[in-house]
C-alpha positions as CSV (number, residue, x, y, z in Angstrom):
1,M,-3.5,4.2,8.4
2,E,-4.5,4.9,4.8
3,A,-4.1,8.7,5.3
4,Q,-0.5,7.9,6.5
5,I,0.3,5.9,3.5
6,E,-1.1,8.4,1.1
7,E,0.8,11.2,3.0
8,S,3.9,9.3,2.7
9,I,3.4,9.0,-1.1
10,S,2.8,12.8,-1.3
11,E,5.9,13.6,0.5
12,S,8.0,11.3,-1.7
13,S,6.7,12.9,-4.7
14,H,7.5,16.5,-3.5
15,K,11.2,15.7,-2.4
16,E,13.8,17.8,-4.2
17,N,14.6,16.5,-7.9
18,R,17.4,14.2,-8.1
19,S,18.5,11.2,-9.9
20,V,16.5,8.1,-8.9
21,T,18.4,4.8,-8.8
22,A,17.1,1.8,-10.1
23,E,16.5,0.3,-6.6
24,E,14.5,3.4,-5.6
25,L,12.5,3.2,-8.7
26,Q,11.8,-0.5,-8.1
27,S,10.8,0.1,-4.5
28,R,8.4,2.8,-5.6
29,N,6.8,0.6,-8.1
30,K,6.3,-2.2,-5.6
31,K,4.9,0.3,-3.0
32,T,2.4,1.6,-5.8
33,G,1.4,-1.9,-6.6
34,L,0.8,-2.9,-3.1
35,M,-1.2,0.5,-2.5
36,L,-3.3,-0.7,-5.4
37,S,-3.9,-4.0,-4.0
38,R,-4.7,-2.5,-0.6
39,K,-7.4,-0.4,-2.1
40,R,-8.9,-3.3,-4.0
41,V,-9.0,-5.5,-1.0
42,L,-10.5,-2.8,1.0
43,E,-13.1,-2.3,-1.3
44,Q,-13.8,-6.0,-1.5
45,L,-14.1,-6.2,2.4
46,E,-16.7,-3.4,2.4
47,R,-18.9,-5.3,0.0
48,S,-18.4,-8.8,1.6
49,T,-21.3,-10.5,3.2
50,D,-19.4,-13.8,4.0
51,E,-17.6,-13.6,7.4
52,R,-15.0,-16.3,6.5
53,Y,-14.1,-14.3,3.3
54,S,-14.1,-11.0,5.2
55,E,-11.7,-12.6,7.8
56,L,-9.5,-13.6,4.9
57,L,-9.7,-10.1,3.4
58,R,-8.8,-8.5,6.8
59,R,-5.6,-10.8,7.1
60,T,-4.8,-10.0,3.7
61,L,-5.0,-6.2,4.4
62,A,-2.9,-6.6,7.5
63,D,-0.3,-8.4,5.6
64,L,-0.3,-5.6,2.8
65,D,0.1,-3.0,5.6
66,S,3.1,-4.6,7.0
67,Q,4.6,-5.0,3.5
68,I,4.0,-1.3,2.7
69,V,5.5,-0.2,6.4
70,A,8.6,-2.4,5.7
71,I,9.3,-0.7,2.1
72,G,9.1,2.8,4.1
73,D,9.8,5.7,2.0
């Protein structure tokens, strides 16, 4: 999943140069924020020793993934 998301970001940065609408810019910024949150949650999950907290982090990660997919390119 992470590789697909990174590939999506790379592809969008290599598209032909054209004017970016305010809506597209807002969408990109939201996606970037979600990606940063996803990375932080993943790091916390890797360090977590509390199973209940880990479960919360897994649900949060799944929610972030669904939001990223919903934004698309």
